C-alpha positions in Angstrom: 5.8 14.0 -4.4 7.4 14.4 -1.0 8.2 17.8 0.4 11.9 18.5 0.8 11.7 18.3 4.6 10.2 14.7 4.4 13.0 13.6 2.0 15.7 15.1 4.1 14.3 13.6 7.3 14.2 10.2 5.6 17.8 10.6 4.4 19.0 10.7 8.0 18.4 6.9 8.2 18.5 6.2 4.5 21.4 8.4 3.1 20.6 7.4 -0.5 17.3 9.3 -0.2 19.2 12.6 -0.2 19.9 12.0 -3.9 16.3 13.2 -4.5 17.2 16.6 -3.1 20.3 16.6 -5.3 18.3 15.7 -8.4 15.7 18.4 -7.7 18.1 21.3 -7.1 21.6 20.6 -8.4 20.8 22.2 -11.8 19.5 25.4 -10.2 22.4 25.7 -7.8 24.9 25.1 -10.6 23.3 27.8 -12.8 23.3 30.3 -9.9 27.0 29.4 -9.1 28.0 29.7 -12.7 26.4 33.1 -13.1 28.0 34.3 -9.8 31.4 32.9 -10.1 31.9 31.4 -13.6 31.7 27.9 -15.1 35.1 26.9 -13.7 33.9 27.5 -10.1 30.3 26.3 -10.5 31.0 22.6 -10.5 33.0 23.0 -7.3 30.5 25.2 -5.6 27.6 22.8 -6.5 29.4 19.7 -5.3 30.5 21.4 -2.1 27.0 22.8 -1.5 25.5 19.3 -1.6 28.3 17.8 0.4 27.8 20.3 3.2 24.0 19.9 3.0 24.4 16.1 3.2 26.7 16.4 6.2 24.2 18.9 7.9 21.0 17.1 6.9 20.2 16.1 10.4 20.1 19.7 11.4 17.7 20.8 8.6 14.7 22.5 10.2 11.8 20.1 9.6 9.3 23.1 9.7 10.8 24.2 6.4 9.1 22.5 3.5 11.5 23.9 0.8 15.2 23.2 0.8 16.0 25.9 -1.8 16.8 28.8 0.6 19.0 26.5 2.7 20.9 25.2 -0.3 21.3 28.7 -1.9 22.4 30.0 1.4 25.2 27.4 1.5 26.1 28.1 -2.1 26.2 31.9 -1.5 28.6 31.3 1.5 30.8 29.1 -0.7 30.8 31.7 -3.5 32.2 34.3 -1.0 35.3 32.1 -1.0 35.5 32.5 -4.7 34.9 36.3 -4.7 38.0 37.1 -6.7 36.7 34.8 -9.5 33.3 36.6 -9.4 35.0 40.0 -9.8 37.2 38.7 -12.6 34.1 37.5 -14.6 32.4 40.9 -14.2 35.5 42.8 -15.2 35.7 40.6 -18.3 32.1 41.5 -19.1 33.0 45.2 -18.8 36.0 44.7 -21.2 34.0 42.7 -23.7 32.6 45.8 -25.5 35.7 46.5 -27.7 35.6 42.8 -28.8 31.9 43.1 -29.5 32.5 46.2 -31.6 34.8 44.3 -33.9 32.5 41.2 -34.1 29.2 43.1 -34.5 30.0 45.7 -37.1 26.6 45.2 -38.9 24.5 44.9 -35.7 23.9 48.1 -33.8 21.4 46.4 -31.5 23.8 43.7 -30.6 26.5 46.2 -29.8 24.1 48.3 -27.7 23.1 45.2 -25.8 26.7 44.3 -25.2 27.5 47.8 -23.9 24.6 47.6 -21.6 25.7 44.3 -20.2 29.2 45.7 -19.6 27.8 48.8 -17.9 25.6 46.7 -15.6 28.4 44.2 -14.9 30.6 47.0 -13.6 27.9 48.4 -11.5 27.0 44.9 -10.1 30.6 44.3 -9.3 30.8 47.6 -7.3 27.8 46.8 -5.2 28.4 45.9 -1.6 28.6 42.1 -1.0 25.3 42.1 0.8 23.5 44.1 -1.9 25.0 42.0 -4.6 24.0 38.7 -2.8 20.4 39.8 -2.5 20.2 41.1 -6.1 21.7 37.9 -7.6 19.7 35.6 -5.4 16.6 37.4 -6.6 17.5 37.8 -10.3 19.5 34.6 -11.0 18.2 32.1 -8.4 14.7 33.5 -8.6 14.2 33.3 -4.8 11.4 35.3 -3.1 12.2 38.0 -0.5 11.4 35.5 2.3 13.6 32.9 0.7 16.5 35.3 0.4 16.1 36.3 4.0 16.2 32.7 5.0 19.2 31.9 2.8 21.3 34.8 4.1 20.0 34.7 7.7 18.8 38.3 7.6 15.4 40.0 8.2 13.1 40.4 5.2 13.2 44.1 5.7 17.0 44.1 5.2 16.4 42.1 1.9 13.9 44.7 0.7 16.2 47.7 1.6 19.2 46.0 0.0 17.3 45.3 -3.2 15.9 48.8 -3.3 19.4 50.2 -2.9 20.9 47.9 -5.6 18.1 48.8 -8.0 18.7 52.5 -7.4 22.4 52.2 -7.9 22.0 50.2 -11.1 19.6 52.8 -12.5 21.7 55.8 -11.7 23.9 57.4 -14.3 27.7 57.4 -13.8 27.5 61.2 -13.1 24.9 60.6 -10.3 25.6 59.6 -6.8 23.6 57.0 -4.8 20.7 59.5 -4.3 20.2 60.1 -8.0 21.6 63.6 -7.6 24.7 64.9 -9.4 27.9 63.5 -7.7 29.9 66.6 -6.8 33.0 64.6 -5.7 36.1 65.7 -7.6 36.9 63.4 -10.5 40.5 62.1 -10.8 42.2 63.0 -14.1 
């Protein structure tokens, strides 16, 4: 099996060779896009990601053996264009608890799980864009810290601090602030 950089270099003179990159990673890019922006956007993001990658294949760094960080970086940038759709999906997950209560009358575990998903969806939606990108590239695309740094063009230390902050915010209770201490800000009525 050829490394990604070999296939991409070959595709510069033989464009059909780029199809191998598509076949290797289209499913993973699509799943990531669907989780980030919903199924309706995932097809567009996936096709746009590979179109842009194909157009830029001559500029791919041949020192990189793995095209995943490059492709997920392109996909993440495209998803930013669809940010409203992402927020809509997470808001829908937050609102899904009342529907689950009616559907899962006999299953307390299912209802508890649905409530937890809604709670986390709201917290993920409220993360900064940078923190959310790092978290979802780690959790949903299963990229390493180094791959996330490459995808987002940021230092690995920034990835680590963003993931740490995101984890801390996701673990805190609604009454706690970012530092895990009681939030003393006045609550609106």
